[in-house]
N, C-alpha and C positions, 0 to 999 in steps of 0.2 A: 478823240484821244484814245489811244490803246492802253487798256488796263493790264497790269501784270498781276494776274490772279495769284500766282504763287507768293509774290512778295506781300500781297494784301493779307493772305492767310497767315503768313509768318508774322506779320506785324500785329495781327489780331491776337494770336497766341502769346506774343511777347508782352503786349499790354495787359492781357488777362493775368499773366504770371506776376507782372509788376504789381498790379492792384491787389492780388492775393497776398503778396509779400507785405505790402503796406498794411493790409488788414490784420495780418498775423502779428506784425511787430507792434501794433497799437492795442492788441487784445490783452486784457488782464488774465486771461485763462491760459496763456501760452508762455512757457519759460524758454528763453533762448538756450539752445544747446542742452535740453533736459538730459539728466543722467539716465543711463539704461536701467540701473537698479537703484531707485531712490532709497535712502536709509529708513528703517522701520523704527519708529519711536514707541517704546513700550510704556504702558501706564505705570505709575509708581506702585510698588508692592505695598499692599495694605495688610498689616499684621493685626489680626483680631486677638482679643484677650480670651484665652482659653482657660486660664487658671486664676481663681480668686485667692488673694493672699492677705491673711490677718497677722498682725505683728505686735509683739510686746518686747520692749527693750529693757535690759537690766537697769539702765539709768532712769527709767520711768518717763522718759521723754515721749514714748509712744506706748499706749496701753490698750491692747486688744483693738487695734484700729485697722480697718480695711484699707489696703494700700491702692493707690491709683495707677500704678505702673501697668504696663502691658506685658503679659506672659503668654506668648503664643507657641504652640507646639510646632516644631520644624525638624529638619534633618541636617542642618549645617553643622559640620563637625567642629569640635574644639578639644582642648586638652584638660578640661576641668574634670574633677571627680564626679561620679554619677551615682545617684540613688535611683535604682530601678524598681518600680512597683509592678508586681505581677498578680493580676486579678485571679488567675487560675489556681494559685496556691492559697488555700483558705485554712484558717485556724479556728479559734474559739469565737462563739457568738457573744456579743457584749450585752450585759444587763444594764450598765449605766455608770454615770459619774456623779459624785456629789459629796456630801458632808454628813456629820452627825448633827441632828437637830436636838441639842441638849435642852434641858429645862431652863438653864441660864440663857441660852439663845432666845427661847420663847419669851422669857421675862424682859430682856432688853429690847427685842423687836416690838413688844407690846407697849413700850414707852414712847414709840413714835406716834405722832398724830395720825388720824385715820387715813388721810390722803397719802402721806409718806409711807405708812405701813403697807397699804395696798400696793403702792408703786414698787416697793422693795420685794414683796412676795411675787409680783408679776415678773420683775426683773430676774429673780432667782429661778423661778419654777415655770415660767411661761415659755412660749415658743415664738414670740414676736421678734421683730428686728432688733429691739434693744434688750432682749432677754438672753440668758445663758443656758436655759434648758436643762436644769438639773433633773436627772431621771432616776436617781437612787439616793435614799436617805437611810441613815441608821439612827435608831432611837434607843434610849436606855429603858430597860424593864425595871421600874422603880427609878431611884436617883442615880446619876453618875456623880463624879467629883465636880462637874460643872453645873450642879444645882446649888442653890443657896444653902441647903441643908440635906443630909442624907435621909432617905426613907425607903420603905418597900410598900407593897400593897396589902401587907398583913402584919402591921406593927402592933404588938401587944405589950401589956405590962409585964415586968420581970416575973418569971415563973409560970406565966400562962402559955397555953398551947391552943391550937385551933385546927385539929386534924381534918375537920370537914370544910375548912376554909370559909366558914360562915361569915367571917368578918372581912373577907377579901373586898377591897374597894379601890377603884381607879381614881377616886376623888382628888387625891393630891396631884394628879396629872391632868386635871380638867382643862387647864390652859393649853397644855401640849395637845390634847385631843382636839380642842377647838381649832388650833392652828393647823393641825393635820387635815381637818375637814376643809379648811380654806385652800390648803395646798392641793388636796385631791380634786377640788372644784376647778383649779387651774390646770392640773395635770392628772387626770383620773388613772393613768397607767403607771404612775411612779411606783417603784418598788420600795418596800420598807423592811428593814432588818431590825429585829429586836434583840437586845443584849442586856443581861443583868450584870450589875457590879457586885451585888451581894444578895444572898437569900435572906428572908426574914431572920432576925436575930434568934428567935426561939428555935430555929432549925439548926443553928450553928453551935460549934463547941466552944465559942467565946461569946460573951454578952457584949459584943461590940460590932459596929459596922465595919471596922477596920480589921482585916485579916480573919483568921480562923478558917475552919473547914465545915462543910456540910456533914452533919451527923448521919451515919448510915441508916438509922431508923427513920429518918425523914426523907430519904430518897424518893419514896413513892408519893408522899404528899407534895414534895417540891415539883415532881413531874406534873401533878394535877394543878399546881400553881401556874405552870406554863400554859396548860390547857385552858384554865379559867381566864387567864390573861388574853389569850388569842380569841376565845369565844366572846368575851366582853368587848374587846376592841372591834370585833366583827359586828357586834350589836350596835356599836357606835358608827358603823359604816366604814371602818378602817380594816383593811385586809393586811395581815402580817404575812409577808412572803417567806421569811426565813428567820430562824433564831440561832444564836450560838449559846451553849450552855453556860458560859462564863466569860466575861471580859478579862483578858490578861490573867489567865488562871495561875500563872507562876509569879505574879506580882501581888503580894499581900500587904504592901505598905501604904496603899492609897486609902482614901476615905470617900466612899466605901470601897471594899474589896473583899475577895474571898479566894483562898487557895484551893486549887483542884488539880491533883496530879493526873497524868495521862491514864493511869490505871483507874483512878476514881471516875474520870470522865467516861472512860470506856464502859465501866460497869453501870454508871448512871444512864448512859444512852441505851445500852442493849437490854437492861433489865427494867428500866423505868420510863425514861422519856420517850423512846421509840415506841414501845408497846402502848403507852398512854395516848400518843398521837394516833396510833392505829386504831385503838378502841374508840376514840372520839371521832374517827374518820376525818382527821385533819391532814391536809396535803401540804402543810408547812414544812419547808426544808430545815433539816438540822445540819448546821455547819460546825465542824469541830475546831478546837484550838483557839483562834482569835488572839494570837500573841506574836512575839517577835520571830524574825527569820533566822535567828541563831539556833533554833531548836526544831528542825524539821522532823526529828525523830518522834516528837510528841504526836503530831497528827498521824504520822506513819504507824505509830503503835495503836492508835484508835482504829485506823482503817485495816490494820492487819488482823484484827479480831473478827473472826468469821461471823459472829452473832451481831456485832455492832455494825459491820460493814453495810448491810442492806438498809439500815436506818439513816446512814450519813450521806448527805449530798456532796460534801467536800470539806475543804479546810480554809480557814481565814488567817491572814497575816498582817502584822505591823512591821515597821522597819526602824525601831529604836536600837536594834542590835542585829547583827548578821548581814547577809547579802540577799538582794532581791532574787537571785538565782535559786534560792531555797524553794520558790514556788515550782520551778521546773523540776527540781529534785523530787518533790512530793508527787507532782503530776506524772512524771515518768514512772514512778513506782506504782501509781494507781491511776492509769490514764482514763478510766471510766468515771472518775470522780473529779469534781470541779475544784478550782482554787479561786480565792477572793482576796482582795486587798481592802481592808476595812478601816484603817486609821493611820494618820500621820499628822502630827501637830507642827505648827510654825511658832517659833518662840518670840516673845516680846523683845528679846535681845538680838534677834536675827536681822540680817540685812536683806533688803528686797532682792538685790542682784544675786547674792549667793543662794538664797532660798529658791528663787525662780529657777536657777540652773539645777540645783540638787533635786528638787521635788519633781520637776518636769522630767529629768533624766531617770529618776528611780520610781516615783509613784505613778506617773502617767506612762511614759515610754517603757520603763523597766518592768512594771507589773504586767502591762499588756503583752510585751514580748516574752513574758514568762507565763503566759496562758491565763492570766487573771480575767474573770468575767466582769469585774468592776474595779474602780479606783476611787477611794474616798479620802479626802482630807478630814481633819478633826472638826472642831466646832464651827457652826455657821456664823455665830455672832457673839460679841461681848461688849462691855462698856469700856470707857477710856482707861479704867484701872484693871482691865483684864479679869473682870468678874462678871457675874457672881460665881463663886466656887465654895465648896464646903471647907470647913476647918481642916486643913491638911490636904485639900485638893490642889489642883494645878493653879499656881499663881502667875504663870508666865505664858499661858496658852493664848495665842493671838488668833481670833476668829477670822473668817473670810471677810467679815464686815465688823466695823467698830461703830456702834451707835454713839454719836457725839452730842446729840440734843434731841428734843422732841421733833425737830424738823430737819435733821441732817444725819448723814452717816458717811463713812469713808470705806472705800474698797481696799482691802489689803492684798498681800501677795498671794494668799491661798485662793482668793477669788479668781485671779488670772490663771493660776496653775490649773484649776479645774475647768475654767471657762474655755481654755484653748482646746479642750476635748469635748466637754458637755454640749457646747453650742453647735458643734458640727458632727458629732458622732452619737446619734440617738440610739436608744434601746433597739436591739435587733440588728445592729450593724455587725459586720464580721471582720475580724482582723485578716489582712491579706499580706502576702510576702513583700518585704522591702529589705534590701541589703543595708546593713548598718556597720559602720566602722569609722575609725578616726574620730574627729571632733564632731561630726554631724550625727548625733544620736537621733533616731527616728522610729516611727511606727506608722503603719498604713492600714486603712479600713475601706470597706465598701458599705455604703449605707443601704437601708431597705429601698430607697428610691433609685439606687444605682449610682449615686455620686461617689467619687473617690476622695478620700481625705488622707493627707500626709502631715503628720506633726513632726517638726524638726527643731532640735535644740542645738545651738552652736556652743559646744562645751570648751572651745578653744579660747585663745587670747587675741585672735585677729579675725577680721572679716573673711568669710569663706564664700567663694563663688562656686556654684555646682550646678549640675544638671538634674532635673527630675525626668526620668525616662519612663514612658508608658506606651505599650503597643508599637514599639519601633520608632517613636518620635520623642522629642524631649524639649523642655523649656530650660532656660538658663536663669538661675536666680542667685541672689546674694543675701547673706544673713550675717549681721554684725556679731561680734563676740558677745556671748552671754545673752543673746536674743532667742526668742522662741517664735516660730512661724507655723501657722496652720494653712495648708494649701488645699484647695478643693477644686475639683473639675468633674465634668460629666463623662 
């Protein structure tokens, strides 16, 4: 039989093609009519948390609590208002945030049992996760009005004098000194400011702790009283960083208190206190004034004196009258001198929400934006009756802490006001630029470790959504009316 080679070859290739088609159609690796350009499936975008956010609400439903939401820097545009933080523009270096450790505060804290007392001191002055990191405290030289009774370190019988200060003694402040040692063991770098409420009575023109003036003939011995105080505190292991010559020198109605005019303070500093510190080789700062923002001319008068000027580090302020911008007024007049904010009380009749807003806006944000190196609320602690206090002293001063029993205490609004700064802005931080306007009052810092901190207070009546912009990127955040937020990032 004659074979048709051509047909055989054709048949072979036809069967090979059919078998290949069968194999392909049964394979799981082949898609029928595959698209030329298959779609690209992108992985979901993962937003990392770049900014930590700590919140306190005016209704107290949230109190200095770290929030769990995600705040990631990006460049997606929106129409919200923007707080831009600029690291390149730097202002003052911060000394710290804190309170006055009054004798009354020491007395009530010491009523706690040992365990609770230790825990409270660690919470206030420590650097742990549950601490608020207070870095600056003010103490009274002698008694303040928040001691159980008035005293100085050189109290004598009527008619006696002690020009050599032989009877000078810190004994009445032994409990304060003991607590300061404990605090220094917790935070050895804490700064301490000392302030007298009154000179010893025998140096005054009235035989009373309340009011009166320092007699001119005792200016020199009173300067030596300061020197002796600083030296004896140093011998106890306590370094006084700064003093003011007189607490609230224009308020002579407190118990204790003493009137000291701007001229008298100028003369005392340039002729007595400054030279006495120099002779004793003391590097302790002398800070003028220490009273309300309604009289910036007082510290300006002290600083305008050419002989007093070299001895004065700066000026201290309270805000029971005037406007916080007084600090900038004085700073601009004497830009080589520092300004400080050293006292503001919260009242037993005040409301948490209102005090949180006002004090954060003025004491924390306001003082810092007006060049202050510190911000201090008033007393650390009191009992449930807002004591102890002197006869005629403050009966309505609410401490940051109320000691309620030997085993318990409560945190008050002043605790949170300071904590929103002290926990995040340590000594040595520097204020940096942030634009402020509208309801979102704010201030920004860079810490010694390089972290950025932004404190924001919503002073309005509605929730505000806004951007925090830094280095060309931003996060979008929201803050309820009357709330305070501290935002931190690297």
